[in-house]
Backbone as XML, in Angstrom:
<?xml version="1.0"?>
<chain id="A" units="angstrom">
  <residue number="1" name="MET">
    <atom name="N" x="12.467" y="-6.474" z="-35.656"/>
    <atom name="CA" x="13.123" y="-5.184" z="-35.649"/>
    <atom name="C" x="13.783" y="-4.962" z="-37.011"/>
  </residue>
  <residue number="2" name="VAL">
    <atom name="N" x="13.589" y="-3.806" z="-37.561"/>
    <atom name="CA" x="14.185" y="-3.434" z="-38.836"/>
    <atom name="C" x="15.148" y="-2.280" z="-38.595"/>
  </residue>
  <residue number="3" name="ILE">
    <atom name="N" x="16.354" y="-2.429" z="-39.106"/>
    <atom name="CA" x="17.342" y="-1.358" z="-39.012"/>
    <atom name="C" x="17.552" y="-0.820" z="-40.420"/>
  </residue>
  <residue number="4" name="ILE">
    <atom name="N" x="17.265" y="0.440" z="-40.607"/>
    <atom name="CA" x="17.429" y="1.062" z="-41.919"/>
    <atom name="C" x="18.791" y="1.745" z="-41.960"/>
  </residue>
  <residue number="5" name="VAL">
    <atom name="N" x="19.596" y="1.336" z="-42.918"/>
    <atom name="CA" x="20.933" y="1.901" z="-43.092"/>
    <atom name="C" x="20.964" y="2.591" z="-44.453"/>
  </residue>
  <residue number="6" name="PRO">
    <atom name="N" x="21.357" y="3.859" z="-44.496"/>
    <atom name="CA" x="21.417" y="4.553" z="-45.787"/>
    <atom name="C" x="22.361" y="3.843" z="-46.762"/>
  </residue>
  <residue number="7" name="HIS">
    <atom name="N" x="21.983" y="3.838" z="-48.027"/>
    <atom name="CA" x="22.781" y="3.143" z="-49.043"/>
    <atom name="C" x="24.205" y="3.669" z="-49.112"/>
  </residue>
  <residue number="8" name="PHE">
    <atom name="N" x="24.375" y="4.988" z="-49.005"/>
    <atom name="CA" x="25.729" y="5.532" z="-49.097"/>
    <atom name="C" x="26.607" y="4.988" z="-47.979"/>
  </residue>
  <residue number="9" name="LEU">
    <atom name="N" x="26.018" y="4.727" z="-46.815"/>
    <atom name="CA" x="26.784" y="4.185" z="-45.693"/>
    <atom name="C" x="27.177" y="2.731" z="-45.959"/>
  </residue>
  <residue number="10" name="VAL">
    <atom name="N" x="26.261" y="1.956" z="-46.520"/>
    <atom name="CA" x="26.561" y="0.562" z="-46.868"/>
    <atom name="C" x="27.719" y="0.518" z="-47.867"/>
  </residue>
  <residue number="11" name="PHE">
    <atom name="N" x="27.659" y="1.360" z="-48.894"/>
    <atom name="CA" x="28.720" y="1.377" z="-49.906"/>
    <atom name="C" x="30.040" y="1.907" z="-49.351"/>
  </residue>
  <residue number="12" name="THR">
    <atom name="N" x="29.974" y="2.870" z="-48.446"/>
    <atom name="CA" x="31.196" y="3.397" z="-47.828"/>
    <atom name="C" x="31.881" y="2.324" z="-46.999"/>
  </residue>
  <residue number="13" name="ILE">
    <atom name="N" x="31.105" y="1.632" z="-46.182"/>
    <atom name="CA" x="31.666" y="0.555" z="-45.356"/>
    <atom name="C" x="32.223" y="-0.553" z="-46.245"/>
  </residue>
  <residue number="14" name="ALA">
    <atom name="N" x="31.498" y="-0.892" z="-47.304"/>
    <atom name="CA" x="31.957" y="-1.940" z="-48.226"/>
    <atom name="C" x="33.269" y="-1.546" z="-48.892"/>
  </residue>
  <residue number="15" name="ALA">
    <atom name="N" x="33.378" y="-0.298" z="-49.316"/>
    <atom name="CA" x="34.607" y="0.163" z="-49.972"/>
    <atom name="C" x="35.786" y="0.121" z="-49.009"/>
  </residue>
  <residue number="16" name="ILE">
    <atom name="N" x="35.560" y="0.535" z="-47.776"/>
    <atom name="CA" x="36.634" y="0.505" z="-46.770"/>
    <atom name="C" x="37.047" y="-0.934" z="-46.482"/>
  </residue>
  <residue number="17" name="ALA">
    <atom name="N" x="36.065" y="-1.806" z="-46.295"/>
    <atom name="CA" x="36.366" y="-3.221" z="-46.019"/>
    <atom name="C" x="37.110" y="-3.855" z="-47.186"/>
  </residue>
  <residue number="18" name="GLN">
    <atom name="N" x="36.687" y="-3.538" z="-48.393"/>
    <atom name="CA" x="37.337" y="-4.092" z="-49.582"/>
    <atom name="C" x="38.773" y="-3.572" z="-49.695"/>
  </residue>
  <residue number="19" name="PHE">
    <atom name="N" x="38.984" y="-2.312" z="-49.363"/>
    <atom name="CA" x="40.332" y="-1.740" z="-49.408"/>
    <atom name="C" x="41.258" y="-2.466" z="-48.438"/>
  </residue>
  <residue number="20" name="PHE">
    <atom name="N" x="40.820" y="-2.626" z="-47.185"/>
    <atom name="CA" x="41.673" y="-3.273" z="-46.192"/>
    <atom name="C" x="41.865" y="-4.761" z="-46.471"/>
  </residue>
  <residue number="21" name="ALA">
    <atom name="N" x="40.906" y="-5.372" z="-47.144"/>
    <atom name="CA" x="41.034" y="-6.791" z="-47.493"/>
    <atom name="C" x="42.168" y="-7.021" z="-48.481"/>
  </residue>
  <residue number="22" name="MET">
    <atom name="N" x="42.535" y="-5.981" z="-49.234"/>
    <atom name="CA" x="43.651" y="-6.117" z="-50.179"/>
    <atom name="C" x="44.959" y="-6.411" z="-49.446"/>
  </residue>
  <residue number="23" name="PHE">
    <atom name="N" x="45.046" y="-6.017" z="-48.183"/>
    <atom name="CA" x="46.263" y="-6.205" z="-47.398"/>
    <atom name="C" x="46.166" y="-7.412" z="-46.472"/>
  </residue>
  <residue number="24" name="SER">
    <atom name="N" x="45.108" y="-8.175" z="-46.626"/>
    <atom name="CA" x="44.853" y="-9.338" z="-45.778"/>
    <atom name="C" x="44.762" y="-10.578" z="-46.653"/>
  </residue>
  <residue number="25" name="LYS">
    <atom name="N" x="44.928" y="-11.727" z="-46.032"/>
    <atom name="CA" x="44.757" y="-12.970" z="-46.792"/>
    <atom name="C" x="43.287" y="-13.387" z="-46.858"/>
  </residue>
  <residue number="26" name="ASN">
    <atom name="N" x="42.430" y="-12.689" z="-46.125"/>
    <atom name="CA" x="41.003" y="-13.006" z="-46.105"/>
    <atom name="C" x="40.216" y="-12.005" z="-46.948"/>
  </residue>
  <residue number="27" name="PRO">
    <atom name="N" x="39.203" y="-12.478" z="-47.661"/>
    <atom name="CA" x="38.378" y="-11.552" z="-48.439"/>
    <atom name="C" x="37.497" y="-10.709" z="-47.518"/>
  </residue>
  <residue number="28" name="ALA">
    <atom name="N" x="37.049" y="-9.586" z="-48.015"/>
    <atom name="CA" x="36.158" y="-8.723" z="-47.241"/>
    <atom name="C" x="34.808" y="-9.408" z="-47.067"/>
  </residue>
  <residue number="29" name="THR">
    <atom name="N" x="34.276" y="-9.353" z="-45.863"/>
    <atom name="CA" x="32.949" y="-9.908" z="-45.613"/>
    <atom name="C" x="31.901" y="-9.107" z="-46.378"/>
  </residue>
  <residue number="30" name="LEU">
    <atom name="N" x="32.078" y="-7.804" z="-46.391"/>
    <atom name="CA" x="31.195" y="-6.930" z="-47.160"/>
    <atom name="C" x="32.043" y="-6.237" z="-48.217"/>
  </residue>
  <residue number="31" name="ASN">
    <atom name="N" x="31.681" y="-6.430" z="-49.477"/>
    <atom name="CA" x="32.386" y="-5.749" z="-50.564"/>
    <atom name="C" x="31.359" y="-5.019" z="-51.428"/>
  </residue>
  <residue number="32" name="ILE">
    <atom name="N" x="31.833" y="-4.362" z="-52.470"/>
    <atom name="CA" x="30.940" y="-3.561" z="-53.310"/>
    <atom name="C" x="29.847" y="-4.419" z="-53.949"/>
  </residue>
  <residue number="33" name="GLU">
    <atom name="N" x="30.193" y="-5.614" z="-54.411"/>
    <atom name="CA" x="29.185" y="-6.485" z="-55.041"/>
    <atom name="C" x="28.106" y="-6.890" z="-54.043"/>
  </residue>
  <residue number="34" name="LYS">
    <atom name="N" x="28.498" y="-7.221" z="-52.820"/>
    <atom name="CA" x="27.506" y="-7.583" z="-51.804"/>
    <atom name="C" x="26.676" y="-6.369" z="-51.412"/>
  </residue>
  <residue number="35" name="ALA">
    <atom name="N" x="27.300" y="-5.193" z="-51.408"/>
    <atom name="CA" x="26.562" y="-3.964" z="-51.104"/>
    <atom name="C" x="25.472" y="-3.731" z="-52.146"/>
  </residue>
  <residue number="36" name="LYS">
    <atom name="N" x="25.776" y="-4.011" z="-53.406"/>
    <atom name="CA" x="24.761" y="-3.871" z="-54.464"/>
    <atom name="C" x="23.579" y="-4.792" z="-54.188"/>
  </residue>
  <residue number="37" name="ASP">
    <atom name="N" x="23.879" y="-6.019" z="-53.760"/>
    <atom name="CA" x="22.806" y="-6.969" z="-53.434"/>
    <atom name="C" x="21.974" y="-6.475" z="-52.253"/>
  </residue>
  <residue number="38" name="LEU">
    <atom name="N" x="22.648" y="-5.990" z="-51.224"/>
    <atom name="CA" x="21.959" y="-5.572" z="-50.005"/>
    <atom name="C" x="21.075" y="-4.346" z="-50.191"/>
  </residue>
  <residue number="39" name="THR">
    <atom name="N" x="21.402" y="-3.504" z="-51.147"/>
    <atom name="CA" x="20.664" y="-2.250" z="-51.302"/>
    <atom name="C" x="19.534" y="-2.326" z="-52.327"/>
  </residue>
  <residue number="40" name="GLN">
    <atom name="N" x="19.271" y="-3.506" z="-52.862"/>
    <atom name="CA" x="18.146" y="-3.661" z="-53.785"/>
    <atom name="C" x="16.845" y="-3.582" z="-53.000"/>
  </residue>
  <residue number="41" name="GLN">
    <atom name="N" x="15.874" y="-2.854" z="-53.536"/>
    <atom name="CA" x="14.601" y="-2.726" z="-52.841"/>
    <atom name="C" x="13.792" y="-4.023" z="-52.916"/>
  </residue>
  <residue number="42" name="TYR">
    <atom name="N" x="13.780" y="-4.632" z="-54.084"/>
    <atom name="CA" x="13.004" y="-5.859" z="-54.265"/>
    <atom name="C" x="13.799" y="-6.870" z="-55.075"/>
  </residue>
  <residue number="43" name="TRP">
    <atom name="N" x="13.586" y="-8.130" z="-54.771"/>
    <atom name="CA" x="14.121" y="-9.224" z="-55.576"/>
    <atom name="C" x="12.925" y="-10.041" z="-56.023"/>
  </residue>
  <residue number="44" name="THR">
    <atom name="N" x="12.717" y="-10.117" z="-57.321"/>
    <atom name="CA" x="11.598" y="-10.906" z="-57.829"/>
    <atom name="C" x="12.092" y="-11.883" z="-58.886"/>
  </residue>
  <residue number="45" name="CYS">
    <atom name="N" x="11.397" y="-12.980" z="-58.983"/>
    <atom name="CA" x="11.727" y="-14.001" z="-59.977"/>
    <atom name="C" x="10.436" y="-14.451" z="-60.641"/>
  </residue>
  <residue number="46" name="ASP">
    <atom name="N" x="10.504" y="-14.689" z="-61.925"/>
    <atom name="CA" x="9.355" y="-15.181" z="-62.667"/>
    <atom name="C" x="9.836" y="-16.297" z="-63.583"/>
  </residue>
  <residue number="47" name="THR">
    <atom name="N" x="9.371" y="-17.503" z="-63.314"/>
    <atom name="CA" x="9.807" y="-18.661" z="-64.100"/>
    <atom name="C" x="8.850" y="-18.995" z="-65.241"/>
  </residue>
  <residue number="48" name="SER">
    <atom name="N" x="7.813" y="-18.184" z="-65.433"/>
    <atom name="CA" x="6.786" y="-18.543" z="-66.422"/>
    <atom name="C" x="7.354" y="-18.710" z="-67.831"/>
  </residue>
  <residue number="49" name="LYS">
    <atom name="N" x="8.302" y="-17.884" z="-68.230"/>
    <atom name="CA" x="8.887" y="-18.012" z="-69.568"/>
    <atom name="C" x="9.685" y="-19.309" z="-69.687"/>
  </residue>
  <residue number="50" name="ALA">
    <atom name="N" x="10.442" y="-19.672" z="-68.658"/>
    <atom name="CA" x="11.206" y="-20.925" z="-68.680"/>
    <atom name="C" x="10.265" y="-22.129" z="-68.687"/>
  </residue>
  <residue number="51" name="VAL">
    <atom name="N" x="9.163" y="-22.025" z="-67.946"/>
    <atom name="CA" x="8.170" y="-23.107" z="-67.934"/>
    <atom name="C" x="7.547" y="-23.241" z="-69.322"/>
  </residue>
  <residue number="52" name="ARG">
    <atom name="N" x="7.131" y="-22.138" z="-69.889"/>
    <atom name="CA" x="6.463" y="-22.130" z="-71.195"/>
    <atom name="C" x="7.401" y="-22.541" z="-72.329"/>
  </residue>
  <residue number="53" name="ASP">
    <atom name="N" x="8.578" y="-21.940" z="-72.397"/>
    <atom name="CA" x="9.464" y="-22.146" z="-73.546"/>
    <atom name="C" x="10.380" y="-23.354" z="-73.415"/>
  </residue>
  <residue number="54" name="LEU">
    <atom name="N" x="10.751" y="-23.691" z="-72.200"/>
    <atom name="CA" x="11.747" y="-24.748" z="-72.003"/>
    <atom name="C" x="11.223" y="-25.970" z="-71.261"/>
  </residue>
  <residue number="55" name="GLY">
    <atom name="N" x="9.978" y="-25.895" z="-70.796"/>
    <atom name="CA" x="9.428" y="-27.012" z="-70.045"/>
    <atom name="C" x="10.033" y="-27.153" z="-68.653"/>
  </residue>
  <residue number="56" name="TYR">
    <atom name="N" x="10.529" y="-26.051" z="-68.118"/>
    <atom name="CA" x="11.161" y="-26.066" z="-66.793"/>
    <atom name="C" x="10.186" y="-26.541" z="-65.733"/>
  </residue>
  <residue number="57" name="LYS">
    <atom name="N" x="10.675" y="-27.384" z="-64.831"/>
    <atom name="CA" x="9.883" y="-27.842" z="-63.692"/>
    <atom name="C" x="10.717" y="-27.665" z="-62.432"/>
  </residue>
  <residue number="58" name="GLN">
    <atom name="N" x="10.123" y="-27.036" z="-61.463"/>
    <atom name="CA" x="10.795" y="-26.773" z="-60.198"/>
    <atom name="C" x="10.985" y="-28.078" z="-59.434"/>
  </residue>
  <residue number="59" name="LYS">
    <atom name="N" x="12.226" y="-28.350" z="-58.975"/>
    <atom name="CA" x="12.512" y="-29.593" z="-58.253"/>
    <atom name="C" x="12.272" y="-29.458" z="-56.756"/>
  </residue>
  <residue number="60" name="ILE">
    <atom name="N" x="12.475" y="-28.257" z="-56.226"/>
    <atom name="CA" x="12.243" y="-28.030" z="-54.797"/>
    <atom name="C" x="11.385" y="-26.782" z="-54.639"/>
  </residue>
  <residue number="61" name="SER">
    <atom name="N" x="10.724" y="-26.673" z="-53.504"/>
    <atom name="CA" x="9.875" y="-25.505" z="-53.256"/>
    <atom name="C" x="10.741" y="-24.278" z="-52.977"/>
  </residue>
  <residue number="62" name="ALA">
    <atom name="N" x="10.124" y="-23.118" z="-53.110"/>
    <atom name="CA" x="10.842" y="-21.874" z="-52.802"/>
    <atom name="C" x="11.292" y="-21.875" z="-51.344"/>
  </residue>
  <residue number="63" name="GLU">
    <atom name="N" x="10.436" y="-22.362" z="-50.461"/>
    <atom name="CA" x="10.774" y="-22.407" z="-49.038"/>
    <atom name="C" x="12.001" y="-23.282" z="-48.790"/>
  </residue>
  <residue number="64" name="GLU">
    <atom name="N" x="12.046" y="-24.443" z="-49.441"/>
    <atom name="CA" x="13.194" y="-25.345" z="-49.297"/>
    <atom name="C" x="14.451" y="-24.700" z="-49.882"/>
  </residue>
  <residue number="65" name="GLY">
    <atom name="N" x="14.310" y="-24.032" z="-51.006"/>
    <atom name="CA" x="15.449" y="-23.351" z="-51.614"/>
    <atom name="C" x="16.007" y="-22.261" z="-50.717"/>
  </residue>
  <residue number="66" name="ILE">
    <atom name="N" x="15.117" y="-21.506" z="-50.093"/>
    <atom name="CA" x="15.556" y="-20.462" z="-49.159"/>
    <atom name="C" x="16.254" y="-21.087" z="-47.960"/>
  </residue>
  <residue number="67" name="ARG">
    <atom name="N" x="15.690" y="-22.170" z="-47.428"/>
    <atom name="CA" x="16.312" y="-22.847" z="-46.286"/>
    <atom name="C" x="17.710" y="-23.330" z="-46.648"/>
  </residue>
  <residue number="68" name="ARG">
    <atom name="N" x="17.846" y="-23.944" z="-47.832"/>
    <atom name="CA" x="19.161" y="-24.430" z="-48.271"/>
    <atom name="C" x="20.147" y="-23.277" z="-48.446"/>
  </residue>
  <residue number="69" name="THR">
    <atom name="N" x="19.648" y="-22.173" z="-48.982"/>
    <atom name="CA" x="20.512" y="-21.007" z="-49.174"/>
    <atom name="C" x="21.002" y="-20.476" z="-47.835"/>
  </residue>
  <residue number="70" name="ILE">
    <atom name="N" x="20.114" y="-20.368" z="-46.869"/>
    <atom name="CA" x="20.505" y="-19.897" z="-45.536"/>
    <atom name="C" x="21.519" y="-20.845" z="-44.919"/>
  </residue>
  <residue number="71" name="ASP">
    <atom name="N" x="21.281" y="-22.143" z="-45.032"/>
    <atom name="CA" x="22.239" y="-23.127" z="-44.504"/>
    <atom name="C" x="23.604" y="-22.971" z="-45.160"/>
  </residue>
  <residue number="72" name="TRP">
    <atom name="N" x="23.618" y="-22.752" z="-46.482"/>
    <atom name="CA" x="24.884" y="-22.586" z="-47.203"/>
    <atom name="C" x="25.588" y="-21.311" z="-46.756"/>
  </residue>
  <residue number="73" name="TYR">
    <atom name="N" x="24.835" y="-20.214" z="-46.598"/>
    <atom name="CA" x="25.429" y="-18.961" z="-46.124"/>
    <atom name="C" x="26.066" y="-19.163" z="-44.751"/>
  </residue>
  <residue number="74" name="LYS">
    <atom name="N" x="25.382" y="-19.904" z="-43.880"/>
    <atom name="CA" x="25.944" y="-20.180" z="-42.548"/>
    <atom name="C" x="27.213" y="-21.015" z="-42.661"/>
  </residue>
  <residue number="75" name="LYS">
    <atom name="N" x="27.196" y="-22.019" z="-43.524"/>
    <atom name="CA" x="28.367" y="-22.875" z="-43.717"/>
    <atom name="C" x="29.556" y="-22.064" z="-44.229"/>
  </residue>
  <residue number="76" name="MET">
    <atom name="N" x="29.297" y="-21.109" z="-45.113"/>
    <atom name="CA" x="30.356" y="-20.259" z="-45.674"/>
    <atom name="C" x="30.742" y="-19.118" z="-44.728"/>
  </residue>
  <residue number="77" name="LYS">
    <atom name="N" x="30.032" y="-19.054" z="-43.582"/>
    <atom name="CA" x="30.256" y="-18.012" z="-42.562"/>
    <atom name="C" x="29.958" y="-16.616" z="-43.100"/>
  </residue>
  <residue number="78" name="TRP">
    <atom name="N" x="28.956" y="-16.528" z="-43.954"/>
    <atom name="CA" x="28.501" y="-15.228" z="-44.442"/>
    <atom name="C" x="27.460" y="-14.647" z="-43.497"/>
  </residue>
  <residue number="79" name="PHE">
    <atom name="N" x="26.896" y="-15.494" z="-42.622"/>
    <atom name="CA" x="25.981" y="-15.032" z="-41.564"/>
    <atom name="C" x="26.704" y="-15.149" z="-40.266"/>
  </residue>
</chain>
């Protein structure tokens, strides 16, 4: 299931949450910076220049990196 939320609504909610977080000891779960991340249409990465120019070698697979990222987000209670 995909839920499409208009960008202006994401930013409005983020701004409100960020405002109220100023009066709390806890940071906003959704803030303007996270809203920018959430509203990107595509995220792409290309390591070819780092491989070519710097000899970069990937230590873990993309799948493992995504799994670790999800685990970290859960640990930080961002999910």
